[in-house]
C-alpha positions as a Markdown table, in Angstrom:
| # | Residue | x | y | z |
|---|---|---|---|---|
| 1 | Met | -14.5 | -64.9 | -138.5 |
| 2 | Thr | -16.9 | -62.0 | -138.0 |
| 3 | Met | -16.8 | -58.7 | -140.0 |
| 4 | Ile | -16.0 | -56.8 | -136.7 |
| 5 | Ala | -13.1 | -59.3 | -135.7 |
| 6 | Glu | -11.8 | -59.0 | -139.3 |
| 7 | Phe | -11.7 | -55.4 | -139.2 |
| 8 | Glu | -9.9 | -55.3 | -135.8 |
| 9 | Thr | -7.5 | -57.8 | -137.1 |
| 10 | Trp | -6.9 | -55.6 | -140.3 |
| 11 | Leu | -6.7 | -52.5 | -138.2 |
| 12 | Ser | -3.8 | -54.0 | -135.9 |
| 13 | Asp | -1.9 | -55.3 | -138.7 |
| 14 | Asn | -2.0 | -52.0 | -140.6 |
| 15 | Ala | -1.3 | -49.6 | -137.6 |
| 16 | Ser | 2.3 | -48.8 | -138.6 |
| 17 | Ala | 1.1 | -48.2 | -142.3 |
| 18 | Leu | -1.6 | -46.1 | -141.4 |
| 19 | Asp | 0.9 | -43.8 | -139.0 |
| 20 | Ala | 3.6 | -43.7 | -141.7 |
| 21 | Trp | 0.8 | -42.8 | -144.5 |
| 22 | Gly | -0.5 | -40.0 | -142.2 |
| 23 | Ser | 3.0 | -38.6 | -141.4 |
| 24 | Phe | 4.0 | -38.8 | -145.1 |
| 25 | Val | 0.8 | -36.9 | -146.2 |
| 26 | Val | 1.4 | -34.2 | -143.3 |
| 27 | Asn | 5.1 | -33.7 | -144.4 |
| 28 | Ser | 4.2 | -33.6 | -148.0 |
| 29 | Met | 1.7 | -30.9 | -147.4 |
| 30 | Leu | 4.2 | -28.8 | -145.5 |
| 31 | Lys | 6.4 | -28.9 | -148.4 |
| 32 | Leu | 3.5 | -28.0 | -150.7 |
| 33 | Ala | 2.7 | -25.0 | -148.5 |
| 34 | Ser | 6.1 | -23.8 | -148.7 |
| 35 | Gln | 5.9 | -23.8 | -152.5 |
| 36 | Ala | 2.6 | -22.0 | -152.5 |
| 37 | Gly | 4.1 | -19.4 | -150.2 |
| 38 | Val | 2.1 | -20.3 | -147.2 |
| 39 | Lys | 3.2 | -20.8 | -143.7 |
| 40 | Pro | 1.0 | -23.3 | -142.0 |
| 41 | Gln | -0.3 | -22.4 | -138.5 |
| 42 | Met | -0.2 | -26.0 | -137.3 |
| 43 | Ser | -0.6 | -29.6 | -138.7 |
| 44 | Ser | -1.1 | -33.1 | -137.4 |
| 45 | Phe | -2.2 | -36.5 | -138.2 |
| 46 | Arg | -3.6 | -39.4 | -136.1 |
| 47 | Ser | -4.8 | -42.8 | -136.7 |
| 48 | Lys | -8.1 | -43.9 | -135.4 |
| 49 | Asp | -8.2 | -46.4 | -132.5 |
| 50 | Val | -9.9 | -49.6 | -132.6 |
| 51 | His | -12.8 | -48.6 | -130.2 |
| 52 | Ser | -13.5 | -45.4 | -132.0 |
| 53 | Ala | -13.5 | -47.1 | -135.3 |
| 54 | Ile | -16.1 | -49.8 | -134.2 |
| 55 | Gly | -18.4 | -47.3 | -132.9 |
| 56 | Lys | -18.3 | -45.6 | -136.1 |
| 57 | Ile | -19.0 | -48.7 | -137.8 |
| 58 | Ala | -22.2 | -48.9 | -135.4 |
| 59 | Arg | -23.3 | -45.4 | -136.1 |
| 60 | Lys | -23.1 | -45.5 | -139.8 |
| 61 | Gly | -23.9 | -49.1 | -140.4 |
| 62 | Tyr | -20.8 | -49.8 | -142.5 |
| 63 | Lys | -20.7 | -53.2 | -144.1 |
| 64 | Lys | -17.3 | -53.0 | -145.4 |
| 65 | Pro | -15.5 | -50.8 | -143.0 |
| 66 | Ile | -11.9 | -51.4 | -144.4 |
| 67 | Ser | -13.0 | -49.8 | -147.7 |
| 68 | Glu | -15.7 | -47.5 | -146.5 |
| 69 | Met | -14.0 | -45.8 | -143.6 |
| 70 | Thr | -11.7 | -43.0 | -145.3 |
| 71 | Asp | -10.5 | -41.7 | -142.0 |
| 72 | Leu | -8.8 | -44.4 | -140.4 |
| 73 | Val | -5.9 | -42.1 | -140.6 |
| 74 | Gly | -6.6 | -38.3 | -140.8 |
| 75 | Ala | -4.2 | -35.5 | -141.5 |
| 76 | Arg | -5.0 | -31.8 | -140.9 |
| 77 | Val | -3.2 | -28.7 | -142.0 |
| 78 | Val | -4.3 | -25.4 | -140.8 |
| 79 | Val | -3.5 | -22.0 | -142.5 |
| 80 | Leu | -4.2 | -18.6 | -141.7 |
| 81 | Leu | -7.1 | -17.5 | -144.0 |
| 82 | Ser | -9.0 | -18.7 | -146.9 |
| 83 | Lys | -6.9 | -17.4 | -149.7 |
| 84 | Asp | -4.0 | -19.6 | -148.2 |
| 85 | Leu | -6.2 | -22.5 | -148.0 |
| 86 | Arg | -7.1 | -22.6 | -151.7 |
| 87 | Ala | -3.4 | -21.8 | -152.4 |
| 88 | Val | -2.2 | -25.0 | -150.8 |
| 89 | Ala | -5.3 | -27.1 | -152.0 |
| 90 | Asn | -4.7 | -26.3 | -155.6 |
| 91 | Leu | -1.2 | -28.0 | -155.5 |
| 92 | Leu | -2.6 | -31.4 | -154.3 |
| 93 | Asn | -3.4 | -32.7 | -157.9 |
| 94 | Gly | -0.6 | -34.3 | -160.0 |
| 95 | Asn | 1.2 | -35.8 | -157.0 |
| 96 | Asp | 3.3 | -38.8 | -157.7 |
| 97 | Tyr | 2.3 | -40.3 | -154.5 |
| 98 | Trp | -1.4 | -40.1 | -154.0 |
| 99 | Asp | -4.9 | -40.3 | -155.9 |
| 100 | Val | -7.1 | -37.2 | -154.8 |
| 101 | Gln | -10.7 | -37.1 | -154.3 |
| 102 | Leu | -12.3 | -34.1 | -153.0 |
| 103 | Ala | -14.8 | -35.2 | -150.1 |
| 104 | Arg | -16.1 | -31.9 | -148.9 |
| 105 | Asp | -16.0 | -28.5 | -150.4 |
| 106 | Pro | -17.6 | -25.7 | -148.4 |
| 107 | Asp | -18.0 | -23.5 | -151.5 |
| 108 | Glu | -20.3 | -26.1 | -153.0 |
| 109 | Glu | -22.4 | -26.3 | -149.5 |
| 110 | Val | -22.6 | -22.3 | -149.5 |
| 111 | Ala | -23.7 | -22.5 | -153.1 |
| 112 | Lys | -26.6 | -24.8 | -152.0 |
| 113 | Ser | -27.6 | -22.9 | -149.0 |
| 114 | Pro | -26.0 | -19.5 | -148.9 |
| 115 | Glu | -28.1 | -18.5 | -145.9 |
| 116 | Lys | -26.6 | -21.1 | -143.8 |
| 117 | Phe | -23.5 | -20.6 | -141.7 |
| 118 | Asp | -21.7 | -23.8 | -140.4 |
| 119 | Tyr | -18.6 | -25.9 | -140.2 |
| 120 | Gln | -16.2 | -24.9 | -143.0 |
| 121 | Ser | -13.3 | -27.2 | -144.1 |
| 122 | Leu | -11.8 | -28.9 | -147.0 |
| 123 | His | -11.9 | -32.6 | -147.0 |
| 124 | Tyr | -9.9 | -34.8 | -149.4 |
| 125 | Glu | -9.1 | -38.4 | -149.7 |
| 126 | Leu | -5.6 | -39.3 | -150.5 |
| 127 | Arg | -5.3 | -42.8 | -151.6 |
| 128 | Ala | -1.6 | -44.2 | -151.9 |
| 129 | Lys | -1.2 | -44.7 | -155.8 |
| 130 | Ala | 1.3 | -47.8 | -155.5 |
| 131 | Asp | 2.8 | -50.2 | -152.9 |
| 132 | Ser | 5.7 | -48.2 | -151.2 |
| 133 | Ile | 7.9 | -48.2 | -148.6 |
| 134 | Ile | 7.9 | -44.9 | -146.2 |
| 135 | Asp | 10.3 | -44.9 | -143.1 |
| 136 | Gly | 10.9 | -48.6 | -143.5 |
| 137 | Val | 6.9 | -49.3 | -143.4 |
| 138 | Ser | 5.0 | -51.1 | -146.0 |
| 139 | Val | 2.1 | -48.9 | -147.1 |
| 140 | Pro | -0.3 | -50.8 | -149.3 |
| 141 | Lys | -1.8 | -49.3 | -152.7 |
| 142 | Gly | -5.1 | -47.6 | -152.1 |
| 143 | Leu | -4.6 | -46.8 | -148.1 |
| 144 | Cys | -6.7 | -43.7 | -147.5 |
| 145 | Cys | -5.9 | -40.8 | -145.3 |
| 146 | Glu | -8.6 | -38.3 | -145.0 |
| 147 | Leu | -6.9 | -34.6 | -145.3 |
| 148 | Gln | -8.6 | -31.6 | -143.8 |
| 149 | Ile | -7.4 | -28.1 | -144.8 |
| 150 | Arg | -9.0 | -25.2 | -142.9 |
| 151 | Thr | -8.3 | -21.8 | -141.8 |
| 152 | Leu | -7.3 | -21.0 | -138.1 |
| 153 | Met | -10.6 | -19.3 | -137.4 |
| 154 | Gln | -12.4 | -22.5 | -138.7 |
| 155 | His | -10.1 | -24.7 | -136.6 |
| 156 | Ala | -11.2 | -22.7 | -133.6 |
| 157 | Tyr | -14.8 | -23.0 | -134.5 |
| 158 | Ala | -14.4 | -26.7 | -135.2 |
| 159 | Glu | -12.7 | -27.4 | -131.9 |
| 160 | Val | -15.5 | -25.6 | -130.1 |
| 161 | Ala | -18.3 | -27.1 | -131.9 |
| 162 | His | -17.4 | -30.7 | -132.9 |
| 163 | Asp | -17.7 | -32.3 | -129.4 |
| 164 | Ser | -19.8 | -29.7 | -127.7 |
| 165 | Ile | -22.3 | -29.5 | -130.2 |
| 166 | Tyr | -22.2 | -31.9 | -133.1 |
| 167 | Lys | -20.8 | -35.0 | -131.2 |
| 168 | Ser | -22.4 | -34.4 | -128.0 |
| 169 | Thr | -24.1 | -37.4 | -126.2 |
| 170 | Trp | -27.4 | -35.3 | -125.9 |
| 171 | Pro | -28.9 | -32.4 | -128.1 |
| 172 | Ala | -27.4 | -28.9 | -127.6 |
| 173 | Pro | -29.8 | -26.2 | -126.3 |
| 174 | Val | -31.3 | -24.1 | -128.8 |
| 175 | Lys | -29.3 | -21.0 | -127.4 |
| 176 | Ala | -26.0 | -22.9 | -127.8 |
| 177 | Arg | -26.8 | -23.9 | -131.4 |
| 178 | Arg | -27.9 | -20.4 | -132.3 |
| 179 | Tyr | -24.5 | -19.1 | -130.8 |
| 180 | Ile | -22.4 | -21.3 | -132.6 |
| 181 | Ala | -24.1 | -20.5 | -135.9 |
| 182 | Ser | -23.8 | -16.9 | -135.2 |
| 183 | Ser | -20.0 | -17.3 | -134.5 |
| 184 | Ala | -19.7 | -19.2 | -138.0 |
| 185 | Ala | -21.1 | -16.0 | -139.6 |
| 186 | Leu | -18.7 | -13.8 | -137.9 |
| 187 | Ile | -15.7 | -16.0 | -138.9 |
| 188 | Asp | -16.8 | -15.9 | -142.5 |
| 189 | Thr | -16.9 | -12.1 | -142.4 |
| 190 | Ala | -13.8 | -11.9 | -140.5 |
| 191 | Asp | -12.1 | -14.1 | -143.0 |
| 192 | His | -13.5 | -11.9 | -145.8 |
| 193 | Leu | -12.2 | -8.6 | -144.4 |
| 194 | Phe | -9.0 | -10.0 | -143.5 |
| 195 | Cys | -8.3 | -11.3 | -147.0 |
| 196 | Glu | -9.6 | -7.8 | -148.6 |
| 197 | Thr | -7.4 | -6.0 | -146.2 |
| 198 | Met | -4.5 | -8.2 | -147.4 |
| 199 | Glu | -5.1 | -7.8 | -150.8 |
| 200 | Ile | -5.1 | -3.9 | -150.3 |
| 201 | Leu | -2.0 | -4.0 | -148.5 |
| 202 | Ala | -0.4 | -6.2 | -151.1 |
| 203 | Glu | -1.2 | -3.8 | -153.7 |
| 204 | Glu | 0.1 | -0.9 | -151.8 |
| 205 | Asn | 3.4 | -2.9 | -150.8 |
| 206 | Lys | 3.9 | -3.8 | -154.5 |
| 207 | Ala | 4.3 | -0.1 | -155.5 |
| 208 | Arg | 6.5 | 0.5 | -152.8 |
| 209 | Gly | 8.4 | -2.5 | -153.4 |
| 210 | Glu | 8.9 | -1.7 | -157.0 |
| 211 | Leu | 10.0 | 1.6 | -156.2 |
| 212 | Leu | 12.3 | 0.3 | -153.5 |
| 213 | Glu | 13.9 | -2.1 | -156.0 |
| 214 | Gln | 14.6 | 0.7 | -158.4 |
| 215 | Leu | 16.3 | 2.7 | -155.6 |
| 216 | Ser | 18.1 | -0.3 | -154.6 |
| 217 | Ala | 19.4 | -0.7 | -158.2 |
| 218 | Leu | 20.4 | 3.1 | -158.5 |
| 219 | Tyr | 22.2 | 2.9 | -155.1 |
| 220 | Asp | 24.4 | -0.2 | -156.2 |
| 221 | Ala | 25.1 | 1.4 | -159.6 |
| 222 | Lys | 25.8 | 4.8 | -158.2 |
| 223 | Ile | 27.4 | 4.1 | -154.8 |
| 224 | Ser | 28.3 | 0.4 | -154.4 |
| 225 | Pro | 26.3 | -2.7 | -153.9 |
| 226 | Ser | 24.7 | -2.8 | -150.4 |
| 227 | Lys | 24.3 | -5.8 | -148.6 |
| 228 | Ile | 22.8 | -4.5 | -145.4 |
| 229 | Lys | 19.7 | -3.3 | -146.6 |
| 230 | Asp | 16.8 | -2.8 | -143.7 |
| 231 | Gln | 13.6 | -3.5 | -145.5 |
| 232 | Lys | 11.5 | -1.9 | -142.9 |
| 233 | Leu | 13.3 | 1.5 | -142.6 |
| 234 | Asn | 13.3 | 1.9 | -146.2 |
| 235 | Met | 9.4 | 0.9 | -146.6 |
| 236 | Val | 8.6 | 3.3 | -143.7 |
| 237 | Ile | 10.4 | 6.4 | -145.2 |
| 238 | Leu | 8.9 | 5.4 | -148.7 |
| 239 | Asp | 5.5 | 5.5 | -147.1 |
| 240 | Glu | 6.1 | 8.7 | -145.2 |
| 241 | Phe | 7.0 | 10.5 | -148.5 |
| 242 | Glu | 4.4 | 8.9 | -150.6 |
| 243 | Asp | 3.0 | 12.1 | -151.8 |
| 244 | Glu | 6.4 | 13.3 | -152.8 |
| 245 | Leu | 7.3 | 10.3 | -155.0 |
| 246 | Gln | 3.9 | 10.2 | -157.2 |
| 247 | Gly | 5.6 | 11.3 | -160.2 |
| 248 | Gln | 6.5 | 9.1 | -162.9 |
| 249 | Ser | 9.9 | 10.7 | -163.4 |
| 250 | Thr | 11.2 | 10.3 | -159.7 |
| 251 | Leu | 14.0 | 7.9 | -160.4 |
| 252 | Thr | 15.1 | 9.9 | -163.5 |
| 253 | Glu | 15.2 | 12.9 | -161.5 |
| 254 | Ile | 17.2 | 11.3 | -158.6 |
| 255 | Asn | 19.7 | 9.9 | -161.2 |
| 256 | Asp | 20.2 | 13.3 | -162.8 |
| 257 | Phe | 20.4 | 14.8 | -159.3 |
| 258 | Leu | 23.4 | 12.2 | -158.3 |
| 259 | Thr | 25.1 | 12.7 | -161.8 |
| 260 | Arg | 25.2 | 16.8 | -161.2 |
| 261 | Lys | 26.5 | 16.3 | -157.6 |
| 262 | Thr | 29.1 | 13.5 | -157.9 |
| 263 | Tyr | 30.5 | 14.3 | -154.5 |
| 264 | Ile | 27.4 | 12.8 | -152.8 |
| 265 | Ala | 28.2 | 9.2 | -153.9 |
| 266 | Asp | 31.8 | 9.6 | -152.3 |
| 267 | Arg | 30.5 | 11.0 | -149.0 |
| 268 | Ile | 28.0 | 8.1 | -148.9 |
| 269 | Lys | 30.4 | 5.3 | -149.6 |
| 270 | Glu | 32.7 | 6.6 | -146.7 |
| 271 | Arg | 30.1 | 6.8 | -144.2 |
| 272 | Ala | 28.5 | 3.4 | -145.0 |
| 273 | Ile | 31.8 | 1.7 | -143.6 |
| 274 | Thr | 30.9 | 2.6 | -140.2 |
| 275 | Asp | 27.1 | 3.6 | -140.2 |
| 276 | Pro | 24.4 | 1.2 | -141.7 |
| 277 | Phe | 22.2 | 4.1 | -142.4 |
| 278 | Trp | 24.3 | 5.3 | -145.2 |
| 279 | Ala | 24.1 | 1.7 | -146.8 |
| 280 | Gln | 20.2 | 2.2 | -147.2 |
| 281 | Pro | 18.8 | 2.8 | -150.6 |
| 282 | Val | 16.6 | 5.8 | -149.2 |
| 283 | Val | 19.6 | 7.7 | -148.4 |
| 284 | Ile | 20.0 | 8.9 | -151.9 |
| 285 | Leu | 16.2 | 9.7 | -151.8 |
| 286 | Ala | 16.9 | 11.7 | -148.8 |
| 287 | Tyr | 19.5 | 14.0 | -150.6 |
| 288 | Trp | 16.9 | 14.5 | -153.2 |
| 289 | Leu | 14.1 | 15.3 | -151.1 |
| 290 | Val | 16.2 | 17.7 | -149.0 |
| 291 | Ser | 17.1 | 19.7 | -152.1 |
| 292 | Arg | 13.5 | 19.8 | -153.1 |
| 293 | Ser | 11.9 | 20.8 | -149.6 |
| 294 | Pro | 14.6 | 21.6 | -147.0 |
| 295 | Tyr | 12.0 | 22.8 | -144.7 |
| 296 | Glu | 9.6 | 20.1 | -144.7 |
| 297 | Val | 11.8 | 16.8 | -144.8 |
| 298 | Phe | 13.3 | 17.1 | -141.5 |
| 299 | Asp | 10.0 | 17.3 | -139.6 |
| 300 | Lys | 8.4 | 14.5 | -141.6 |
| 301 | Trp | 11.3 | 12.1 | -141.4 |
| 302 | Pro | 10.0 | 9.2 | -139.6 |
| 303 | Phe | 13.2 | 7.9 | -137.7 |
| 304 | Ala | 14.4 | 10.4 | -134.8 |
| 305 | Gly | 17.5 | 8.1 | -134.6 |
| 306 | Ser | 18.7 | 9.1 | -137.9 |
| 307 | His | 18.4 | 12.9 | -137.4 |
| 308 | Asp | 22.3 | 13.2 | -137.1 |
| 309 | Ala | 22.6 | 11.4 | -140.1 |
| 310 | Leu | 20.1 | 13.7 | -141.8 |
| 311 | Asp | 21.8 | 16.7 | -140.4 |
| 312 | Met | 24.8 | 15.6 | -142.5 |
| 313 | Val | 22.7 | 15.4 | -145.7 |
| 314 | Tyr | 21.7 | 19.0 | -145.1 |
| 315 | Ser | 25.1 | 19.9 | -144.4 |
| 316 | Asp | 26.5 | 18.4 | -147.6 |
| 317 | Leu | 23.9 | 20.3 | -149.6 |
| 318 | Gly | 24.6 | 23.5 | -147.7 |
| 319 | Leu | 21.0 | 23.7 | -146.6 |
| 320 | Asn | 19.2 | 24.4 | -143.2 |
| 321 | His | 15.9 | 22.9 | -141.8 |
């Protein structure tokens, strides 16, 4: 039997195993992404058909294609940004089901040629650690799945460039290759800017998030535990009054304020039964803000729909705006 005939027979006999292994890898990666707090944008797997595989043997000159071809089944996971890519990739090792080998690392390629902008995607070879049964299909030890992890913008680049530029049956024009290289540079820049933006926002939201947690704890202690908190409403109000909340003693002052004016807790508790606004932690902040700056708070209040409720705050404090 010729090498090609032997390969065709092996590929036919192992088609179900390749599909089962590819599906298992994708499903496992989705679970790992969830553990990393990353939401994949898309995922897929595919097994190479016999004609494509034989064509690759001819191009690459494989002598032992069964062991040399690492992409007879391939899986792909697409994430939003490069920071998500690394977060998912870092969880690949230590898995009970596969051995991992990094086959392509864009960071290493950039280190070697920092002036070059080209295809970027993490490639891993995941080989089954042991014979196993997956969805009723026998998967042999050592069966390889090539896993690609890339960002959404890298995926768009690859989809455009793969067949039209790199796998084209004739050389692409110089201008087309120049444009595709320029797009890779733009993608790299955009990803960097997006990641930096997300870090800035995360840092800002961290401070506001901590303040909201403290306000929530104070609300639960002084009023009653609230189960209908609106994250967006609370965060927007905290953002609007950021300058007024710069002091380190804000929570202490609000607590002392509520301790002095015990009737406020009763009013809030009564109204929270019928109006969800009064179940929000920022309502105690509203009282404190109005008591300090009655002529400014109403005009700065970011939600016109809660102006009626804010009027009640003023009324409770005997103040006007």
